[in-house]
KEKE-3310 file (N, C-alpha, C; in steps of 0.2 Angstrom, whole numbers, plus 5000, padded with zeros to 4 digits):
npx = (5103:5086:5070:5055:5039:5023:5024:5016:5007:5012:5013:5012:5021:5031:5035:5042:5053:5059:5063:5073:5083:5087:5092:5102:5109:5109:5102:5093:5090:5074:5071:5085:5100:5111:5118:5117:5126:5122:5123:5113:5103:5088:5073:5058:5040:5024:5006:4999:4995:5008:5011:4998:4995:5005:5000:4988:4992:4995:5006:5024:5032:5045:5051:5045:5053:5065:5064:5060:5070:5075:5062:5052:5040:5027:5017:4999:4994:4983:4987:4997:4995:5001:5010:5003:5001:5014:5018:5008:5011:5024:5021:5013:5023:5032:5024:5023:5037:5037:5031:5017:5004:5009:5003:4996:4991:4977:4973:4961:4960:4971:4965:4954:4961:4967:4956:4952:4952:4960:4961:4968:4981:4997:4998:4985:4985:4995:4990:4978:4984:4990:4979:4972:4982:4981:4967:4962:4956:4961:4975:4978:4973:4957:4947:4935:4938:4945:4935:4926:4933:4936:4926:4926:4918:4908:4915:4918:4905:4901:4911:4907:4895:4899:4897:4904:4905:4900:4911:4921:4916:4916:4930:4934:4928:4935:4948:4945:4943:4955:4964:4960:4964:4967:4956:4955:4968:4972:4976:4968:4962:4973:4976:4965:4965:4977:4975:4965:4971:4981:4975:4967:4976:4983:4973:4969:4981:4982:4970:4974:4985:4997:5001:5007:5004:4991:4984:4986:4979:4966:4963:4963:4974:4991:5005:5017:5013:5008:5019:5026:5018:5018:5032:5032:5022:5028:5025:5028:5030:5028:5029:5021:5019:5028:5028:5020:5015:5012:5021:5032)
npy = (5059:5065:5061:5067:5065:5066:5079:5087:5092:5101:5116:5133:5142:5134:5128:5139:5140:5128:5129:5140:5133:5124:5131:5139:5130:5132:5133:5139:5133:5130:5143:5145:5154:5153:5150:5135:5125:5113:5098:5090:5077:5078:5068:5067:5063:5061:5060:5068:5079:5089:5098:5103:5109:5119:5127:5131:5139:5133:5127:5131:5136:5137:5129:5117:5114:5114:5102:5092:5085:5072:5063:5050:5039:5030:5017:5015:5003:4995:4994:4986:4972:4960:4962:4962:4950:4947:4959:4959:4947:4951:4962:4956:4947:4957:4963:4953:4952:4963:4959:4956:4943:4929:4927:4919:4919:4912:4904:4908:4920:4928:4929:4937:4949:4952:4956:4968:4986:4995:5010:5017:5013:5006:5009:5007:4993:4989:4993:4986:4973:4973:4976:4964:4955:4958:4956:4945:4928:4917:4907:4906:4916:4919:4922:4927:4934:4945:4950:4955:4966:4975:4974:4966:4956:4964:4970:4958:4954:4965:4964:4953:4957:4966:4973:4968:4970:4983:4990:4987:4995:5007:5009:5009:5021:5030:5028:5033:5046:5051:5047:5048:5043:5030:5022:5019:5015:5002:4998:4996:4984:4977:4987:4987:4974:4974:4982:4976:4963:4964:4967:4956:4945:4948:4948:4934:4928:4934:4928:4914:4914:4918:4907:4901:4890:4886:4898:4899:4888:4892:4902:4895:4894:4888:4886:4891:4900:4909:4913:4920:4930:4937:4941:4950:4959:4964:4960:4955:4941:4933:4918:4912:4900:4888:4875:4869:4857:4860:4870:4864)
npz = (5051:5050:5052:5046:5049:5040:5034:5027:5036:5044:5053:5046:5052:5058:5047:5041:5050:5049:5036:5037:5045:5035:5025:5032:5040:5053:5070:5084:5100:5109:5121:5122:5119:5111:5096:5086:5076:5063:5054:5044:5037:5029:5029:5023:5025:5018:5016:5008:4994:4990:4981:4977:4989:4989:4979:4984:4994:5007:5009:5010:4995:4993:5003:4999:4987:4992:5000:4990:4983:4980:4976:4982:4977:4984:4981:4985:4997:4992:4979:4979:4983:4984:4994:5006:5014:5018:5025:5035:5043:5047:5055:5065:5071:5075:5085:5094:5098:5106:5117:5116:5114:5104:5087:5073:5056:5048:5032:5026:5032:5027:5014:5017:5021:5009:5001:5006:5005:5011:5015:5024:5022:5025:5039:5043:5042:5050:5063:5064:5065:5077:5086:5084:5089:5102:5106:5100:5103:5100:5094:5081:5069:5061:5047:5051:5062:5056:5048:5058:5063:5052:5043:5032:5027:5022:5012:5004:5000:4993:4983:4976:4970:4960:4945:4931:4918:4917:4924:4915:4904:4909:4911:4897:4893:4901:4895:4882:4885:4890:4881:4866:4853:4856:4853:4840:4836:4837:4849:4859:4864:4870:4880:4888:4893:4899:4910:4917:4920:4930:4943:4944:4944:4956:4965:4965:4969:4982:4988:4988:4997:4991:4984:4970:4961:4965:4963:4949:4945:4949:4940:4928:4921:4917:4928:4923:4913:4922:4929:4919:4917:4929:4929:4918:4922:4933:4946:4962:4972:4987:4995:5009:5013:5019:5020:5011:4999:4986:4982:4977)
capx = (5097:5080:5064:5049:5033:5017:5026:5011:5003:5016:5010:5016:5027:5036:5038:5047:5058:5063:5067:5078:5088:5089:5096:5108:5112:5109:5096:5093:5085:5069:5074:5092:5103:5117:5117:5120:5127:5120:5124:5108:5099:5080:5069:5051:5035:5017:5001:4996:4998:5011:5010:4992:4995:5008:4996:4983:4996:4995:5013:5028:5034:5053:5052:5044:5058:5071:5063:5058:5076:5074:5056:5050:5032:5026:5010:4995:4994:4979:4990:5002:4991:5005:5014:4999:5002:5021:5018:5004:5015:5029:5018:5012:5030:5034:5020:5025:5043:5036:5027:5010:5003:5011:4997:4997:4985:4974:4973:4955:4962:4975:4961:4950:4965:4968:4950:4951:4955:4966:4961:4973:4987:5001:4997:4979:4986:4999:4986:4974:4987:4991:4973:4971:4986:4978:4960:4960:4956:4964:4982:4977:4967:4953:4944:4929:4940:4947:4929:4923:4936:4936:4920:4928:4912:4904:4919:4917:4898:4901:4915:4903:4890:4901:4895:4911:4904:4900:4917:4925:4914:4919:4937:4935:4926:4941:4953:4943:4943:4962:4968:4955:4967:4967:4950:4956:4975:4973:4979:4963:4961:4979:4976:4960:4967:4982:4972:4961:4975:4985:4971:4965:4981:4984:4967:4970:4987:4980:4965:4978:4991:5003:5003:5006:5001:4984:4981:4985:4973:4959:4962:4962:4980:4996:5010:5023:5010:5007:5025:5028:5014:5021:5038:5030:5019:5032:5022:5033:5027:5032:5024:5023:5017:5034:5027:5015:5018:5011:5026:5037)
capy = (5059:5067:5059:5071:5062:5070:5085:5091:5094:5106:5123:5138:5145:5129:5128:5144:5139:5123:5132:5143:5128:5120:5136:5142:5125:5134:5134:5141:5129:5134:5146:5146:5160:5151:5147:5128:5122:5106:5095:5085:5075:5077:5063:5069:5059:5064:5057:5074:5082:5095:5103:5106:5113:5125:5131:5135:5143:5129:5124:5135:5134:5137:5123:5111:5113:5111:5095:5088:5084:5065:5061:5043:5038:5024:5015:5013:4996:4992:4993:4981:4967:4955:4963:4962:4944:4948:4964:4957:4943:4955:4966:4951:4946:4963:4964:4947:4954:4968:4956:4954:4936:4927:4925:4917:4920:4906:4905:4912:4927:4931:4930:4943:4954:4954:4959:4975:4992:4998:5017:5019:5010:5001:5010:5003:4986:4988:4994:4980:4967:4974:4974:4956:4952:4959:4955:4938:4923:4911:4908:4906:4921:4917:4927:4930:4940:4950:4954:4958:4972:4979:4974:4962:4953:4968:4970:4952:4954:4970:4962:4948:4960:4971:4972:4968:4973:4990:4992:4988:5000:5014:5009:5011:5028:5034:5028:5037:5053:5052:5046:5047:5040:5023:5019:5018:5014:4995:4996:4996:4977:4976:4992:4985:4968:4975:4985:4971:4958:4965:4966:4949:4941:4950:4945:4927:4927:4935:4923:4908:4914:4919:4901:4902:4885:4886:4904:4898:4883:4895:4906:4891:4894:4884:4890:4894:4906:4914:4916:4924:4937:4940:4945:4955:4965:4966:4958:4951:4936:4930:4913:4911:4893:4885:4867:4868:4853:4863:4874:4860)
capz = (5047:5054:5048:5048:5046:5039:5034:5025:5042:5048:5053:5042:5056:5059:5040:5040:5054:5046:5030:5039:5046:5029:5022:5035:5044:5060:5074:5091:5104:5113:5127:5122:5115:5107:5089:5085:5069:5062:5047:5045:5031:5031:5025:5025:5022:5018:5011:5005:4988:4992:4975:4977:4995:4987:4975:4988:5000:5013:5010:5007:4989:4994:5007:4995:4983:4997:5002:4985:4980:4978:4978:4981:4977:4987:4979:4990:4999:4988:4973:4979:4987:4985:5000:5012:5018:5021:5030:5041:5047:5050:5061:5071:5074:5079:5091:5099:5101:5111:5123:5115:5112:5097:5083:5066:5051:5044:5025:5024:5035:5021:5009:5019:5021:5002:4998:5009:5001:5015:5014:5029:5019:5029:5046:5045:5042:5057:5069:5064:5067:5084:5089:5084:5094:5109:5107:5098:5108:5097:5092:5074:5067:5056:5043:5055:5066:5052:5046:5063:5064:5047:5039:5026:5025:5018:5006:5000:4997:4988:4977:4972:4967:4955:4937:4928:4911:4919:4926:4908:4900:4913:4909:4890:4893:4904:4890:4877:4887:4891:4874:4861:4848:4857:4851:4833:4834:4837:4855:4865:4868:4875:4886:4893:4896:4904:4916:4921:4922:4936:4949:4944:4947:4963:4970:4966:4974:4989:4990:4989:5001:4987:4981:4962:4958:4966:4959:4942:4944:4950:4934:4923:4917:4920:4932:4919:4911:4927:4931:4914:4917:4935:4927:4913:4926:4939:4952:4967:4976:4993:4997:5016:5015:5017:5021:5006:4994:4980:4980:4974)
cpx = (5091:5074:5058:5043:5027:5019:5021:5006:5006:5014:5015:5022:5032:5039:5044:5053:5063:5067:5073:5084:5091:5094:5102:5112:5113:5103:5098:5088:5080:5072:5081:5094:5108:5115:5120:5120:5125:5122:5119:5105:5092:5077:5062:5046:5028:5012:4997:4999:5001:5011:5004:4992:4999:5004:4990:4986:4996:5002:5018:5032:5042:5055:5051:5050:5064:5070:5063:5064:5076:5068:5055:5043:5031:5018:5006:4995:4989:4981:4996:5000:4996:5010:5010:5001:5009:5021:5014:5008:5021:5026:5016:5018:5033:5030:5022:5032:5043:5031:5020:5010:5005:5005:5000:4990:4983:4974:4967:4956:4966:4970:4957:4954:4966:4962:4949:4954:4960:4966:4966:4980:4991:5000:4990:4980:4990:4994:4981:4977:4989:4985:4971:4976:4984:4972:4958:4961:4959:4971:4982:4971:4964:4950:4939:4932:4942:4940:4926:4926:4936:4931:4922:4922:4908:4908:4918:4910:4898:4905:4911:4897:4892:4899:4901:4910:4903:4907:4922:4923:4916:4927:4938:4933:4932:4947:4952:4944:4950:4966:4963:4957:4967:4961:4950:4963:4977:4976:4974:4962:4967:4979:4971:4962:4972:4980:4968:4966:4978:4981:4968:4970:4983:4979:4967:4976:4985:4975:4969:4984:4997:5005:5002:5003:4993:4981:4981:4979:4966:4958:4961:4968:4986:5001:5015:5020:5010:5014:5028:5024:5016:5027:5036:5027:5023:5029:5027:5028:5031:5027:5026:5021:5023:5033:5022:5018:5017:5016:5031:5035)
cpy = (5060:5065:5063:5068:5067:5077:5090:5094:5100:5113:5128:5141:5140:5127:5133:5143:5133:5125:5136:5139:5125:5125:5138:5136:5127:5134:5136:5137:5133:5137:5147:5153:5159:5148:5140:5127:5115:5104:5089:5084:5075:5072:5065:5064:5063:5060:5062:5076:5089:5100:5106:5111:5119:5129:5134:5139:5139:5127:5129:5132:5133:5131:5117:5109:5111:5104:5090:5087:5077:5062:5053:5042:5031:5022:5014:5005:4992:4990:4988:4975:4961:4956:4962:4956:4945:4953:4962:4952:4946:4959:4962:4949:4951:4964:4959:4949:4959:4965:4954:4946:4935:4925:4923:4918:4914:4909:4910:4919:4931:4933:4937:4949:4957:4957:4966:4980:4996:5006:5020:5017:5006:5003:5007:4996:4984:4988:4988:4974:4967:4973:4967:4953:4952:4956:4948:4933:4917:4912:4909:4911:4919:4923:4931:4935:4946:4954:4958:4965:4977:4979:4970:4959:4957:4969:4964:4952:4959:4968:4957:4951:4965:4969:4973:4971:4981:4993:4992:4994:5007:5014:5011:5018:5032:5034:5033:5044:5055:5052:5044:5042:5032:5019:5017:5015:5007:4993:4995:4990:4976:4981:4989:4979:4969:4978:4981:4965:4958:4964:4959:4944:4942:4948:4938:4925:4928:4930:4916:4909:4915:4913:4901:4897:4885:4892:4903:4893:4887:4900:4902:4892:4890:4889:4894:4900:4911:4917:4921:4931:4940:4944:4951:4961:4967:4965:4953:4947:4933:4925:4911:4904:4888:4877:4865:4863:4856:4868:4871:4858)
cpz = (5052:5049:5051:5045:5045:5039:5031:5030:5046:5047:5049:5046:5057:5052:5039:5044:5051:5040:5032:5041:5040:5025:5025:5039:5051:5064:5081:5095:5108:5119:5127:5118:5111:5101:5088:5078:5068:5054:5047:5038:5033:5026:5028:5021:5022:5014:5008:4998:4989:4987:4975:4983:4993:4983:4979:4994:5006:5014:5007:5001:4990:4998:5003:4990:4986:4998:4996:4980:4976:4980:4977:4982:4979:4985:4985:4991:4994:4981:4973:4984:4989:4992:5007:5017:5022:5027:5036:5046:5050:5056:5067:5074:5078:5085:5096:5102:5106:5117:5122:5113:5105:5093:5076:5062:5047:5036:5023:5027:5030:5016:5010:5019:5013:4999:5001:5005:5004:5013:5019:5027:5025:5037:5048:5046:5049:5063:5069:5067:5075:5088:5089:5088:5101:5110:5105:5103:5106:5094:5085:5072:5061:5052:5047:5059:5062:5050:5052:5064:5058:5042:5032:5023:5020:5011:5001:4997:4992:4981:4973:4968:4961:4948:4933:4921:4912:4920:4919:4904:4903:4911:4902:4890:4896:4898:4884:4879:4888:4885:4869:4855:4849:4855:4844:4831:4835:4844:4861:4868:4873:4881:4891:4897:4901:4910:4921:4924:4929:4942:4950:4947:4954:4968:4970:4970:4981:4992:4991:4992:4997:4984:4974:4959:4959:4963:4952:4941:4944:4944:4928:4918:4920:4924:4928:4916:4916:4929:4926:4915:4924:4933:4923:4917:4931:4945:4956:4971:4981:4996:5004:5018:5014:5017:5016:5001:4987:4978:4976:4967)
residu = (THR:LEU:PHE:LEU:ASP:GLU:ILE:GLY:ASP:MET:PRO:MET:GLU:ALA:GLN:THR:ARG:LEU:LEU:ARG:VAL:LEU:GLN:SER:GLY:GLU:PHE:THR:SER:VAL:GLY:GLY:ALA:ARG:THR:ILE:ARG:VAL:ASP:VAL:ARG:ILE:VAL:ALA:ALA:THR:ASN:ARG:ASP:LEU:SER:ALA:GLN:VAL:ALA:THR:GLY:GLN:PHE:ARG:GLU:ASP:LEU:PHE:TYR:ARG:LEU:ASN:VAL:VAL:PRO:ILE:MET:LEU:PRO:ALA:LEU:ARG:GLU:ARG:ARG:GLN:ASP:ILE:ALA:LEU:LEU:ALA:ARG:HIS:PHE:LEU:ASP:HIS:ALA:ALA:SER:GLN:GLY:LEU:PRO:ARG:ARG:GLN:LEU:ALA:SER:ASP:ALA:LEU:THR:ALA:LEU:GLY:LEU:HIS:ASP:TRP:PRO:GLY:ASN:VAL:ARG:GLU:LEU:GLU:ASN:LEU:MET:ARG:ARG:LEU:ALA:VAL:LEU:SER:ARG:ASP:GLU:VAL:ILE:ALA:ALA:GLU:ALA:ILE:ARG:ALA:MET:ILE:GLY:THR:SER:ALA:VAL:THR:ASP:HIS:ALA:ALA:ASP:ILE:ASP:ILE:ALA:HIS:ALA:VAL:ARG:ALA:LEU:ILE:GLU:ARG:ILE:ALA:ARG:ASP:ASP:PRO:ALA:ALA:LEU:ASP:ASP:GLY:SER:LEU:TYR:ASP:ARG:VAL:ILE:GLY:GLU:VAL:GLU:ARG:PRO:LEU:ILE:GLU:ALA:MET:LEU:ALA:ARG:HIS:GLY:GLN:ASN:GLN:LEU:ARG:ALA:ALA:ARG:ALA:MET:GLY:ILE:ASN:ARG:ASN:THR:LEU:ARG:LYS:ARG:LEU:ASP:THR:LEU:GLY:ILE:ALA:VAL:VAL:ASP:LEU:ARG:THR:ASN:ASP:PRO:ASP:ARG:ARG)
# end
């Protein structure tokens, strides 16, 4: 198996050569004259819209269809905030296994991580954890260190200033534009609540370190109700606070 990362950045000449290998199962090494037979499975990844690149001539259409046999779409990290704490701990543990200082994350640091939008997705989180492992002076990383590196304080201040009514109106306008019938078919309330509920629950779980009881209390609902909504929405929770009495 050969993994090709950022396939969307591959130059056109290299695309042509890769296509030839996939079609014939043969290649010639650089500077060589002998044809080599290969039996290889290609796994490619990209953060670009390859369909759009095909339309603009930046990516070969025939190569796109050769590669796009079993597409797997990964949601952005900001759309699966329940994974942030687990991934952050994983990256810190991995850094420690490579000889960097072992660090832990305080609960307020987990909250700060959950508030960030992660435009760089998992790689941004991984790089941040490595920087913190190297540069942090404390074994337990607090929110202040997170904010200093990614500006989470600005994100937090901005989040506090969001006009929720304006956001809901914008959501209704989008629904009206995409599906005008929804304004009159009796589904509007459920659709609006459905789109608001997921980020609300994910934000509260992130704020409380994936602790369901505390998140439920913060939202004014009981834990059983929260668990039902987690199941309905398909939100996975990993509680990292193994010694927390509220888990029992």
